[in-house]
C-alpha positions in Angstrom: 31.2 -55.0 26.3 27.8 -53.4 25.3 28.6 -50.4 27.5 32.0 -50.0 25.7 30.2 -50.0 22.3 27.7 -47.4 23.5 30.3 -45.0 24.8 31.6 -43.8 21.4 28.0 -43.3 20.2 27.2 -41.2 23.2 30.3 -39.2 22.8 29.5 -38.6 19.1 25.9 -37.6 19.9 27.2 -35.2 22.6 29.8 -33.8 20.2 27.1 -33.3 17.5 24.7 -31.6 19.9 27.6 -29.3 21.1 28.5 -28.5 17.5 24.9 -27.5 16.7 24.7 -25.3 19.8 28.0 -23.6 18.9 26.9 -23.1 15.3 23.6 -21.7 16.5 25.3 -19.3 18.8 27.7 -18.2 16.1 24.8 -17.8 13.6 22.8 -15.7 16.1 25.8 -13.5 17.0 26.5 -13.0 13.3 22.9 -12.0 12.5 22.8 -9.6 15.4 26.0 -7.9 14.3 24.6 -7.7 10.8 21.5 -6.1 12.1 23.5 -3.7 14.3 25.7 -2.6 11.4 23.0 -2.5 8.8 20.3 0.1 8.1 18.6 1.1 11.4 15.2 1.9 10.0 14.1 -1.7 9.2 11.0 -2.7 11.2 11.3 -5.6 13.7 10.8 -8.8 11.9 11.1 -7.3 8.4 13.2 -10.2 7.3 9.8 -12.0 6.9 8.6 -9.4 4.5 9.3 -11.1 1.1 8.9 -14.8 1.9 9.7 -17.0 -1.1 11.0 -15.9 -4.5 8.9 -13.4 -6.4 8.2 -14.9 -9.9 9.6 -12.7 -12.7 7.5 -11.5 -15.6 8.1 -13.7 -18.5 6.0 -12.2 -21.3 2.4 -12.5 -20.2 0.2 -13.0 -17.2 -2.4 -15.3 -18.6 -4.0 -18.1 -16.7 -1.5 -20.7 -15.7 1.4 -18.3 -15.3 2.8 -18.2 -11.8 1.5 -15.1 -9.9 3.1 -13.2 -7.1 1.5 -13.5 -3.7 0.1 -10.6 -1.7 2.8 -11.0 0.9 5.5 -10.7 -1.8 4.3 -7.4 -3.3 3.7 -5.7 0.1 6.2 -5.4 3.0 6.1 -3.9 6.5 6.7 -0.2 6.3 9.4 1.8 8.0 7.1 4.8 7.8 5.2 5.6 11.0 1.5 5.2 10.3 1.7 3.4 7.0 1.9 -0.2 8.5 2.9 -1.6 5.1 3.9 -0.5 1.6 4.4 -1.7 -1.9 7.7 -3.4 -2.6 9.9 -1.4 -5.0 11.5 -2.7 -8.2 8.9 -5.3 -9.0 8.3 -6.8 -12.4 5.9 -9.7 -11.9 2.4 -11.0 -12.5 -0.3 -10.3 -9.8 -4.0 -11.2 -10.1 -3.6 -11.8 -13.8 -2.0 -8.5 -14.7 1.6 -7.3 -15.0 2.8 -5.4 -12.0 5.8 -3.1 -12.2 6.8 -0.7 -9.4 9.4 2.1 -9.0 12.1 2.1 -6.5 9.8 4.0 -4.2 7.0 1.4 -4.5 4.8 3.3 -6.9 2.8 1.4 -9.6 4.3 2.7 -12.8 6.0 1.7 -16.0 8.9 4.0 -15.4 10.4 6.2 -12.7 8.8 9.6 -12.4 11.4 12.4 -13.1 13.0 13.9 -10.0 13.2 16.8 -9.8 9.9 17.4 -11.6 10.4 19.0 -15.0 9.4 22.7 -15.0 6.6 22.4 -17.5 5.2 19.1 -16.3 1.8 19.2 -14.5 1.9 16.3 -12.1 -1.1 14.8 -10.4 -0.7 12.2 -7.6 -3.5 9.7 -6.8 -4.0 8.4 -3.3 -6.2 5.4 -2.8 -6.5 1.7 -2.1 -6.7 -1.5 -4.3 -9.3 0.1 -6.6 -7.2 3.1 -7.5 -4.1 0.8 -7.6 -5.8 -1.3 -10.3 -6.2 -4.7 -8.7 -6.2 -7.2 -11.5 -6.1 -4.6 -14.2 -3.2 -3.8 -16.6 -1.3 -0.6 -15.9 -2.5 1.1 -19.0 -6.1 0.5 -18.1 -6.0 1.9 -14.6 -7.8 5.1 -13.7 -4.6 7.0 -13.3 -3.3 6.1 -16.8 -6.8 6.7 -18.3 -7.1 10.1 -16.6 -3.7 11.1 -17.8 -4.9 10.3 -21.4 -8.2 12.1 -21.3 -6.8 15.2 -19.6 -3.9 15.4 -22.1 -6.2 15.2 -25.1 -6.5 18.6 -26.8 -4.0 20.2 -24.5 -0.4 21.4 -25.2 0.6 21.0 -21.6 2.4 17.9 -20.5 0.4 16.0 -17.8 1.5 13.1 -15.7 -0.5 11.1 -13.2 1.5 9.3 -10.6 -0.3 6.3 -8.9 0.5 6.2 -5.2 -2.4 3.9 -4.3 -1.7 0.8 -2.2 -3.9 -2.2 -1.8 -5.5 -2.4 1.6 -4.8 1.3 2.6 -7.2 3.5 4.5 -7.0 7.4 4.4 -4.8 7.5 7.5 -2.1 5.4 5.7 -2.5 7.5 2.5 -1.7 10.6 4.5 1.4 9.0 6.0 2.6 7.9 2.6 1.9 11.3 1.0 4.0 13.0 3.6 6.9 11.0 2.4 6.3 11.3 -1.3 5.2 14.9 -1.7 8.6 16.6 -1.0 10.3 14.3 -3.5 7.7 14.3 -6.4 6.2 17.7 -5.8 2.8 17.1 -7.4 0.7 20.1 -8.5 -2.5 18.3 -7.5 -3.3 15.3 -5.3 -6.4 13.3 -6.0 -7.8 11.2 -3.1 -10.1 8.4 -4.3 -12.3 7.5 -1.4 -13.9 4.1 -0.7 -16.4 3.3 2.0 -13.9 1.3 4.1 -11.4 4.2 4.3 -12.5 5.0 7.9 -11.9 1.3 9.0 -8.8 -0.8 9.6 -6.4 -1.4 6.8 -7.1 -4.8 5.3 -3.7 -6.2 6.4 -2.3 -6.0 9.9 1.2 -6.8 11.1 1.4 -10.1 12.8 1.6 -9.4 16.6 5.0 -11.0 16.9 6.4 -8.4 14.4 5.6 -5.5 16.7 8.4 -6.7 19.0 11.9 -7.6 18.1 12.2 -11.4 17.8 14.1 -13.1 20.6 16.1 -15.0 18.1 17.1 -13.6 14.7 18.3 -17.0 13.7 14.9 -18.6 14.3 13.1 -15.8 12.4 15.5 -16.3 9.5 14.8 -20.0 9.5 11.1 -19.2 9.3 11.8 -17.0 6.3 13.7 -19.7 4.5 11.1 -22.3 5.2 8.2 -20.0 4.4 6.4 -20.9 7.6 5.5 -17.3 8.5 3.7 -14.4 6.7 4.4 -10.9 7.9 0.7 -9.9 7.8 -2.6 -11.2 8.9 -6.0 -10.2 7.6 -8.2 -7.9 9.7 -11.5 -9.5 10.8 -14.6 -8.7 8.6 -16.2 -6.6 11.3 -13.0 -4.5 11.6 -12.8 -3.5 8.0 -16.4 -2.3 7.9 -17.2 1.4 8.7 -16.0 2.2 12.2 -17.6 5.0 14.2 -15.8 6.5 17.1 -18.1 4.4 19.3 -17.0 1.2 17.8 -13.3 1.4 18.6 -13.5 -1.5 21.1 -13.6 -3.9 18.1 -10.3 -2.5 16.8 -6.9 -3.7 18.1 -5.6 -1.1 20.5 -2.5 -0.3 18.5 -4.6 0.7 15.5 -7.4 2.7 17.1 -5.7 6.0 16.3 -6.1 5.4 12.6 -9.8 4.5 12.3 -13.1 6.3 12.7 -14.4 9.7 11.7 -12.0 11.8 13.7 -9.0 9.8 12.4 -10.3 10.3 8.9 -10.8 14.0 9.4 -7.2 14.2 10.8 -5.8 12.3 7.8 -7.5 14.7 5.4 -6.1 17.7 7.3 -2.6 16.2 7.1 -3.0 15.6 3.4 -4.1 19.3 3.0 -1.1 20.5 5.1 1.4 18.4 3.2 -0.1 19.6 -0.2 0.1 23.2 1.0 3.8 22.8 1.8 4.5 21.9 -1.9 1.9 24.2 -3.5 -0.5 21.4 -4.5 -4.3 21.5 -4.8 -6.2 18.7 -3.0 -9.3 17.1 -4.6 -11.2 14.4 -2.7 -13.6 12.3 -4.8 -15.9 10.9 -2.1 -19.5 10.1 -1.6 -20.8 9.6 1.9 -24.5 8.8 1.3 -24.1 5.1 2.3 -22.3 5.9 5.5 -23.5 7.3 8.9 -21.6 10.5 8.3 -23.0 14.0 8.3 -22.2 14.8 4.7 -22.9 18.5 5.0 -20.6 18.9 8.0 -17.9 16.8 6.3 -18.1 19.0 3.2 -17.9 22.2 5.4 -14.8 20.7 7.2 -13.1 20.0 3.9 -13.7 23.5 2.6 -12.2 24.8 5.8 -8.9 23.0 5.1 -9.0 24.0 1.4 -9.9 20.6 0.0 -12.1 20.4 -3.1 -14.8 17.8 -2.5 -16.3 16.0 -5.5 -19.5 14.0 -4.8 -18.3 11.0 -6.8 -17.7 7.3 -6.4 -16.7 4.4 -8.5 -19.3 3.3 -11.1 -21.1 0.1 -10.2 -22.8 -2.7 -12.1 -22.3 -6.3 -13.0 -20.4 -5.5 -16.2 -18.1 -3.1 -14.2 -16.8 -5.8 -11.8 -13.5 -7.5 -12.5 -15.3 -10.9 -12.4 -18.3 -12.6 -10.8 -16.2 -13.4 -7.8 -14.1 -10.3 -7.6 -15.9 -6.9 -7.1 -12.8 -4.8 -7.9 -13.4 -2.4 -10.8 -12.9 -3.7 -14.3 -11.0 -1.9 -17.0 -14.3 -0.5 -18.2 -15.1 0.9 -14.8 -11.6 2.5 -14.6 -12.2 4.1 -18.0 -15.6 5.4 -17.1 -14.4 6.8 -13.7 -11.6 8.6 -15.4 -14.0 10.2 -17.8 -16.2 11.3 -14.9 -13.3 12.7 -13.1 -12.2 14.6 -16.2 -15.6 16.2 -16.5 -15.8 17.3 -12.9 -12.2 18.6 -12.8 -12.7 20.6 -16.0 -16.1 21.9 -14.9 -14.6 23.1 -11.6 -11.4 24.3 -13.2 -9.4 22.4 -10.6 -6.4 20.1 -10.8 -5.6 21.3 -14.3 -2.5 22.8 -15.8 -2.4 26.6 -16.4 -4.0 27.6 -19.7 
């Protein structure tokens, strides 16, 4: 009698298990067909790129307002050598400041005109989180401030396009510039160097994202449950200055983009890309705190037609974003923009025709 009662339960359990298996197979087949029919340039695992809903800007970004997470404003890049990029079309709060991005993932309040208007003098900034303006309102960033001080007293129309991305090194900046330059055709590109630009990018793809997941269904479930991030942070000793003798501390798949030779190669690529669109290259960099032969590096940059400015971001307690965040404050951005203006005008470079 007991066996008779158990039989329907066993059949129901088996039927349920079979139904789940069939549903799983159908779901997996559907996702694989979608992936096959969809865009072919999405990187493996990119369905994890924007985990969770990005909070929309609701009027201000004061304390208490929900902020976007780092993994929501960046995504794995389809561009070889870039690793990751800014998500396009954002309007959210990030680190206490409003963040808006263009369709191409540039931090800006509006889309730069394409094609570039004939009388517009366009400057493009390449850099990392400092040039991007981490924790700083758009209007206070070095790019917006530089546009203002260069425009003052001039009849020419000047626009500064901010192509900086948090966590980038110079190798990544070169890769991004190769994509952006033909579209936006800047008249000048301004590279804002920081001391970790020869090291690993701050964020690396999770190892499982370098290979196509065995199950698209499982990866989609991970997205929906928020159990995975697409990135991991580089180790502290990997984001410090890396010489060509230190490459063993760097994951093998990233060794080509760090060290002095990789930096030199990235600058050469930036110069070549700029030359193809008729742009001047200015590199604001100071190497005195790094084990680099500054004279040799200056000679190399002259040889590839890069104007080197011996400049770095201003430092000081009052120029930090906060006691716990060393990113430049709005005051630091304004001071650096003034310094850049002075150096550019003194050298007669990166300026519109008289």
